[in-house]
C-alpha positions, -999 to +999 in steps of 0.1 A: -046-616+350-017-594+359+000-590+392+008-557+409+045-564+405+042-569+367+021-537+364+047-516+383+075-531+363+058-522+329+048-488+343+083-479+354+099-492+322+077-472+298+081-441+319+119-443+318+120-453+281+099-423+270+117-399+293+151-410+279+139-406+243+123-372+248+154-360+267+175-371+237+154-350+214+155-320+237+193-322+238+200-329+202+173-310+184+156-283+206+139-267+176+123-301+167+113-305+204+096-272+203+077-279+171+066-313+186+051-296+217+036-268+196+017-294+174+034-282+142+014-294+112+015-291+074-020-280+063-025-293+028-059-275+028-041-242+027-036-239-010-032-201-014+003-194-027+007-164-004+000-184+028+024-207+046+008-241+051+031-249+081+012-240+112+015-245+150-011-253+176-030-276+153-053-291+179-079-310+159-062-344+164-061-339+202-096-326+204-107-359+187-089-378+214-102-358+244-132-381+251-111-412+247-084-399+270-110-391+297-124-426+294-090-441+295-081-423+327-114-433+343-109-469+332-074-469+347-087-455+380-116-480+381-097-512+373-060-506+378-054-487+410-043-517+430-056-509+465-031-518+493-047-552+499-048-562+462-018-579+446-033-589+412-061-580+387-082-611+381-097-618+347-131-603+341-152-609+310-167-574+309-135-556+316-116-576+289-141-566+263-136-530+272-098-536+269-102-549+234-120-518+224-095-495+241-066-514+224-081-509+190-088-472+196-052-465+207-037-480+176-061-460+154-055-427+172-043-401+147-026-381+174-008-410+190+005-423+156+015-388+145+035-381+176+052-415+176+061-410+139+076-376+146+095-389+176+109-417+154+122-392+128+135-367+153+155-395+169+167-411+137+172-382+113+170-351+135+141-339+114+107-327+124+081-341+101+054-315+095+035-337+071+028-373+084+018-398+056-008-415+078-030-438+056-067-436+062-069-474+061-044-502+066-023-485+093-005-517+102+024-513+078+028-477+088+030-486+125+055-514+118+078-498+093+075-460+099+073-461+137+083-494+153+113-504+131+128-469+131+125-464+168+140-499+174+172-487+157+176-455+177+158-462+209+158-500+212+140-503+245+110-481+235+110-497+200+109-532+214+081-521+238+061-510+207+069-543+190+056-563+220+025-541+223+013-538+187+002-568+168-016-564+135-035-597+138-048-587+173-058-552+162-076-565+131-094-593+149-107-569+176-117-542+151-137-566+129-152-587+158-133-618+145-124-632+179-139-651+208-132-652+245-134-684+266-131-675+303-132-712+313-101-721+293-088-685+298-081-680+261-088-654+234-091-670+200-084-650+168-104-662+138-088-639+112-058-662+106-056-693+085-052-713+116-070-700+147-045-683+170-049-686+207-038-660+233-039-667+270-056-641+291-023-636+310-006-628+277-034-604+268-031-586+301+006-578+295-001-566+259-030-544+270-013-529+300+018-522+279-003-505+252-025-483+274+004-472+296+023-461+265-007-440+254-012-427+290+024-416+294+026-401+259-004-379+266+007-369+301+043-363+293+033-342+263+011-319+283+035-317+313+064-307+290+042-282+272+031-265+304+067-264+316+083-252+284+092-218+299+109-234+328+128-258+305+142-231+283+140-202+308+121-181+282+089-180+263+102-168+229+122-191+206+140-182+173+132-210+149+135-217+112+101-223+096+098-242+062+080-224+034+060-237+005+089-229-018+112-253+001+134-228+018+132-215+054+123-182+071+136-172+105+107-164+128+100-163+166+078-189+181+060-177+213+044-196+240+016-179+258+016-196+293-016-180+304-036-194+275-014-225+268-009-216+232+019-212+207+019-186+179+044-168+157+054-133+167+056-120+132+038-126+099+051-159+086+037-153+051+060-126+041 
C-alpha cells in the first residue's frame, strides 16, 4: 500500500533531482548534453578503417523500449492516477505481480542503464561515454559501481534514490521466480538468499514507485529536452568535437532537424 501523500512526495523528489542533475550537465558540458540527447553511440560493428564508428541518432535501444514504455504509461494511468476521492493504493495480488515484472524490466533496460551511466560520467568527469561497457549478464555490479556509487558522489540525492530503488537480491528473485507473496501477512518472501528475506508490501510499494517514476521521468525528460533543443540553445546547428577511431578529434557541425526529430552531421565525418 502507498498513500497519495507518499506518492506525491516521491514524484516531486525525483522530478527535482533529475532536473537539477540535467541542468548541471547543460551548464558545465553543453557538448556532452547534446551528445546525450542525440543518442551518441560507439558502433563497434563499424570496422572499416575509413569510417568513423561514433554515430548519432542510434535509436535501436529506444525502439526496444517502446512497447515497455507504452505499457508503463498505461499501467500508471490505470493504477496510480489517484482520483480525487482516493487517498491510497491498496494492495492487490494481481497488480503486485505486474509490478514485479515491471521492476525487473526497468533494471534490465539497455537504454535506461546507458543513459544513467552517461549521466554519471558527465557529472563526475565531464566526459561523454560513447561506448558503454554494459555486461550482457550480471548487471548488478555495473548498476551499483558504475552508476549508483558514481552518482552518489556528484549528485547525492539522485544517487541515494537509485540506492533505495535498486536491490540486486530483489531483482534476481523476481527475474528467476524465486519469491512468494503472502497477501494475508502482507509480505514478499525472497528465497534466493541463505536465510529467507521478508519485505512488507508497504516497503515494496515505496521501492516500486521510486523505480518506475525514475524510469518514467528519465524517458519523458529526455524527449522533452530533445524536442526543445532549438529553444534551449536558440539555434539548431552546434559546432562539436567528434572522436575519431585514431583517438584524436575532428571539428564537425551537429544539426537537429526539428521537423523530423533527428540529429545528423552537416559534413562528412569520415574525412
